[in-house]
N, C-alpha and C positions, 0 to 999 in steps of 0.2 A: 621591537614593535609590540603594540598592545593587541590584546585578543580581538577587539572590535575591528582594528585595522586589517588583521589577517582575514577575519570573516568577510569583511567587505571586499577584499581583493579576490577571495574565492568566489563570492557571489557576483562580483563584477566581471568575472571572466566571461568570454563569449559563450552563448548557449550552444552554438555549433561551430566547429572548427573548419579549417581548409581541408582536413582529412577526416574520414570517419573516426568516431571515438575509439573504436577498437585499434586502429592504426596508431593514433596518438598515444594511447595508453601503452601499447606494445613498446614504443620507443622510450617512453618515460620509465617503464619498469626495467627495461634493459639497461638504461643509463644508471640506475641505482642498484644494479646487481640482482634484479628479478626477485624481490622479496616474497613473491607469491609461491616460490618453490618450497616444497616441504609443508605447505599448509593445506590440508584436505578441506574441501569446501563443497557446499550445496549451492546450486545456481537456480534462481527463480525468475521466470518471465511470465507475462500474461497481461491482460488489460485491467481486470479487476481482481482483488483478493490477494495480490502479491504480499503486501505488508502483513495482513492477518495470518496468512499461511506461514510466513517467515516467523512471526511471533509464536504461533503454535509449535513449530518445529524447534525453535530456539529454546522454548520452555521445556520441551521434552528432553532435549540433549542436556540442558543444565540439570534437570532432575536426575538424569542418568549419570551425572558426575563429570561431564565433559565441559571444560572451560570453552565457552562458545562466543565467538565474535559475530556481530550482525551489522551489516551495512544496508541501509534503506534510504529511500527518498520519495517525496520531499519531506521536510520536517513540518510540524504543526506550529510550535512556539519558539523553540530554541534550535539553532543550527546544529548544536551538539547531539541532538536526538538521532542524527543520521549514523552515529558511530557508537556502538555499545558492546559491552562484554558481560555476559550473564545477566542481561537486562539493565545494566547500569551504564548510563551515558558517559562518554568521555568527559573528563573535567575540562574546564576552560583553560586551566594551566597546561594540561597535556596537549590540548588542541593547539595552544599558542606555541609550545615548544616544537612540536612536529611540523605544524604549519609554517612556522618561520624558516625552518630548515628547508622545507620543500620550495618555498618561494625564493630561496637563495641559490637554487640549482639552475644550471643551464641544460635543458633537455634537448635543445636543437629543434623543438617544435613549440607551437603556442597552445598550451593546454586549455581546455574548457573547464567549467566548474566541475563537471562530472569526472574529468581526468584527475583534477586535483584531489577531489574527495575520495576517489578509489585508491589513490596512492596513500593518502593519509590513513584510510581505514586499514590498509595492509600493514603499514608501519606501526600503527597502534596495536593491532592484533599480534604482530610479531613481538613487540615490546612486552605485551602482557602474556606471551607464551600460550596463546590459545591452542587448544587441541583441534578445533575445527571452526569453520566460519560459514556464515550464510550471506550470500550476496544477492540483492534484488537488482534487476536491470532497471535502468532509468527509462529508456525509450526503445521499444522493439526488442531486439535480442542479437540478431546476426551482426549488426554494426555497432552495438552498444559498447561503451568503454569496458564494462565488466567482462565482455567476451574475450578480453585479452588475457584472462586468468589461466586459460588452459582447459584441461578436462576435469569436470567435477566428479565427485563421487556419485551424486544423484542430481539430475536436472529436473526441475519441477515446472510444469506449465499450469497456470491457473486459468480461470475463465477468459476466453477470447471474445472480444466485442469490438464495436466500432469506436475507435479513438485515434487521433493523429493520422487520419486517413490521407492527408496530403503528403505524408512521409512514408507510411507503412503500407498503403494500398487501399483500394475502395471496396474490396470484398473480404469476407471473413477468411476465405482461402488464402488470399494474398497476405493478410495480416498474420494469419497462423503460420505461414511460411517464414515470415520474418522472425517471429517468436521462436520457431523451431531451430533457428540458427544456434541456439545454446546447446543443442543436443549433439554430442560428439561420440564417435566410436570409442568405447572404453568406459563410458558412463552408463548408468541405469536411468531410465526416463520414467517419470510419473506425471500423469495428467489428471486434473480434476474434471468434473463433468463438463462436456463440451457440446456445442452444436454439431449437427451431422457433418457440416462442411469442415469445421476445424478438426474434428475427430479423424476424418478421412485423410487430411493432410498429415497429421501426426503419425497415423498408422503407416502410411506409405513412406514417409520420411524415415521412420525408424526401421522399417522392413528393408529398405534399400541400403541402409548403413549398418545393418545387423546390430541395432541397439535394442535391448530388451525394454519393452514398454508395458507399464501397468496403468490402465485407464479406469478411473472411477466413473460410476454412473449414478445419477440421482436416485434411480429406483432401488439402488443397493442400500440407501440410507433409510433406516426406519426411525421414526421419532418425531417429536415436535418440541417447540420451546427450547429449553436448555439441554435436552437429552437427545441422544441418538445412539443407534447400535449399528454394528457392521459385522457381517458373518465372519466368525473366527476370532473376533477381537472383543466381543462382549459389549457391555453398556458403557457409554461415555457421557460425561456431563461437562458442559462448557460454561464459562462465566460471561462470555460475550453474547449480547443480544443479536437477533437477526437470523432469519431463515438461511441466508447465504453463508453464515458463519459455520453452520453444520457441514456444508460442502467444503469450506476451507479447512476445517478441522479434519475431515476425512482425508483430504489431500495430504495433509501433514502426517496423518497416521500411516498412509501408504508409503510415504517417503521414509518414515522412520522404520517401517518393516524392511524396506530395501537396504537401509543402513545396517539393520540388524543382520540381514543375510550376508553382508560383506564383512562382518566381524565386529560391528559396534555392539557394545553390551547395553542393551536397552530392555529393561525388565518390563513386565506388564504394569507393575506399579508405577514405574517412571513414565511410561507411556500415558497411563490414565491420569496421573497427577499432573503431568506436564500439560496435557490438554485442558484440564480443569483450571489450572493456575494462570494460563496465558491471558494476557491483556493487550489490547491495542487501542490506544486513545483515539478519539475522534471518529470511531466507526460504531454506529448504533450505540453511542455512549449516553447513558442516562446521567446527566450532570446534576440535576436537581429532581427530587421526587415531588416536592411541594413548594412552589408551583412546578408542575411537571415540565421538564425541559430536556429534550434529547437532541444530540448533535450527531450528524453522519456525513462523512466525506464522500458522498455520492456525487462524483464530478463529471459523469457522462451519462448517456441515455440508459445503458444497461445498469449502471449503478443506481440511478433513480428508480428504475423498474424493480430492482432488488429491494430497495428501501420501501417502496409501496407494498410489495408482496409481504415483507416482514411486518410492516405496520398492520396490515390486514390480518395476519396470523396472530400477532401478539395482542391486538386490540380490536377484535372483530366488531364491525358495525359503527365504530367511532370515526369522527372527523377531527381534523387538526388545523391549527394555525401554523403556517409555514413561514420561515424566514430563509430567503434564498439569495445566494451570491455566487456568480459563476464567471468563468473566463470566456472571452469572445470567440475563441477557437474551438469551443465545445458546441455540441448540438443542443443548444439551450431550449429550443422548442420541444424536442423530444423529451428532455428532462422535465420541463414543466408539464407536458401532457401526461407524463407517468403519474404525477402526484395530484393533479387537479381534481380527479374524482373523489379524493379524500380531503379536499381543502375547504375549510370554512372561509379562509382568507389567506392572502399571501403578501408578505412584506418583502420588498427587494432592496438589496444593498449593492453598491458598486465596490467590489473587493479592492484592497490596496495593492494593485499589481498592474504592471505595464500592459498586460494582455486582458485586462478586465472588461467585461461587458457592462455597459451603462445600465444601472438599475432602472432608470426611467424607461429605457427601451424594453427591458424584460417585463416591467409592470404593465406597459401598454399591450404587449402581446397577451399577457394573462387576462387582462380585461376584455380583450377581443374574444376570448374563449368563454366569456360569461361568468368569470369568477372575480370576486372583489380583490383588488390589488392596489397597492400604493408603494411609493418609493421613499426610503429614508436615507439621510445623508451618510450615516455611519452605523456601525454595530451598536454603539451606545444608544442612539436614538431608536433603532429598530427594536432593541430588547427591553428598553426601560418600561414601555407600556405593558408588555407581556409579563414582566417580572413584578409588576405592581401588585401588592397584596390584595387590593380591592378587586382588580380585574381577575386575578388568579382564582378568586372565590367562585368564579363562574364554573370552575372545575373542567376547563378545557385544556387540552394538551398542545404544547408548542414544540415544533421540530425545526431545527436549523439544518440546512444541507447545502452542498455545493462544493466549490473549490476548497482544497485542503488549506490553502492560504487563508481563505475566509473563515473556515472552521477553527483554525488556530487563533484568529482574533476573537472569535466567539468564546472559545474556551478561556482565553486569557482574561477577558472581561468578566465572565461569570465567576471564575476562580478568585479574582480580586474582590468581587462584590460580596461573595459568600465565604471568603477565607477558606477555600478548599484547595 
């Protein structure tokens, strides 16, 4: 089979199976000898910030000399982005070899794409003899495929917000309870700053199961822009833009401290250099300085609010031209409302995805709020005017945000246009 055929078979698998993902993956892993055994891992769940926190922690562990695998989802441009070792994505040849073997197995169940990807990541990490791995949940936590891995060294909970409410629950407490499903007796738990409702759920959950919990609080972080400090750990600098990235970086720092406490050799230099060197594409990413063009995968209400807060901190008093493409199962009205006070105008695009929200519908809603908005057929049409040198001379800033699938298309187009 060719690489593209295998990728299409993975992506063409059902999004949801007849059994919860955790049950399907348990059967699949058992069928191939439980390759997760003997691989220490960190498990990350949350609504926003999972990928960035994973990237910070991966960078720290690599700086400390540990060969570190990382499994995340979704991808931006290439499917292979989901599987990496020390920041380097799996090659298409390795993906093809492992993927073809997986597709040839009879697991006695019908795997979803997430189940296929989890198994491929494990086999890849085992082949590369990783010392440790980081796994990001796909959806929720308790029933997610990754929860078949067992007990993590450290379980990390990032910001909890409203997303996938039809599956995870309609309150922050219900959603937090589903995410808390990755916390198991025998692991250490770390949480980033949370709402009162989510924090109460995590404290109670850990107390009842005797799981030690370290919970970060926003007020503990001092700093602005690319710098922050934390009591006992000194001054940190990050390369990622965005107010919320300071919270994600702190969450990774606290997870690294827990790893250090259980025997991982993570020096202060490795900790600080790892935080500084970490990168995570598509999140408050400045793709072009002139004309200014920033892309952010803010794909739900909380993400859009975090984007707006970061723009206000980084560029006080300024307004922006927004390019927006979202999925229909997101709270697009809340997302739009978060950025409209900062908007000069909004251009909407229908993402190339089966769950896409029609750009015409989104533009109509924005116009109803009194902000100039129009719909473009595709990313190329939407960006061509903003990237025009004559219009760029107006010295206004353009920000694209929304679905990660949409941001992936934006990045691909700009990279091809500017050879970056």
